[in-house]
N, C-alpha and C positions, 0 to 999 in steps of 0.2 A: 809386640803388642806393649801400649806404654801404659805406665802403673799409676793406678787412680788412688786417691785421700778419703780416709774416712769419707769427708765431709761431701767428697765429689759423689759415692755412690749411698752417702743418705740423701744427699738432694736429687739426686736419681728417685728414692722409694719413696720419696715425699710426692714425685710426682706422678704416683702410681697406685689403684688401689692395691692395699694389703689384701694376701691370699689368704686362704682360709681351708679347713680341713687336712686331706693329707698333705698338701705343698706345703702349710705353716710344721708339720710332723716332720718332714723329709729334709726342710730345710736344718729343722734343730738337728737332727740326725747328723747332718752332717757337721755344721757349727761342732755339733758335742764328742764329734771322733775323736778318736786319738791324733793328733797332728793333722785335724781336719780332714784328715783325708780315708777316703771309702769309693766303694765300686756302687754303679747303678742300683747292683742286683741288692747289696746289703742296705741301701734306702727305699727300695723296694719292700723286703721283709722290713723292714721297722715300720712301715706304716700299712704293712698288711695286702699291698699289690700282688697276682700271683707273679706277676714278670716287672722287669725291670725297663717297660716301655713306655708305659705311664711317667713315671719319673724322666724318663727321658726327654719326651714330649715336653712337660712342663716347665723342664728344669730350662732345657731351650727355650721356650716363648720368655721365659724370665731374663735369658741373657739377653734375647733383640730389645726386647724392653728399654734393661738395663741400659746394654751397649746404645739403643739410639738415642735416649736421654741423657747418654754419656758425649753424645756428638760422636760415634763412631760408625762408618759405613761398614755396613755388610758385619754385623756383630754375629761373634760364635761362642762358645760353649768360654773360650779361652778369655774373655771379659769376666767373669766369676771366678773361674778355677785353673790350676795346670793340671796337666796329668802324663801320667806315664802308660804309653802302649802297651796291648797284651804281651809278656813274655819279655819285657825289658827291664824288669828286677822283680823275675822269679815269680811277678805275678799272670794268672791267667787272662784276665779281663782289665779295663783301663781302672786307673785307680788315679782319681778323682781327691786335686787337694784344692780347697776351698781359699782362694785367698784372705789372707787375715783383716786388711782391710773390709772386705765384705761382709766378713763374718765380725766385726766390730761395729759395719754401719749397721746389721739388721739386727743387733740387740741395743744399738742406741734409738731407732726407730723403733724398736719394739714388736718388730716384724717376729720375733722367735724368743 
């Protein structure tokens, strides 16, 4: 996956409507996590969802929208995050690390 700049992400964010409610809150929680690393379950807990599934759904849709705006064919989560699969670093769940350029663009465009 090619690396994108803050300006690339910012332009993509400007091309779409800002999220509201819990979507904004889980993006804030992810960007503020130590090292921008956390799990979907932690993000769900941070915003009051009973399971990780709504965060997974909304984050996935956001990744597709941003990836499409960046000109990526068939974008996936790796547009926004890198990850470590279960049991690879003493973790039971995926640990997702938000790309620093994406985090900076979220702040720059006042999404978080």
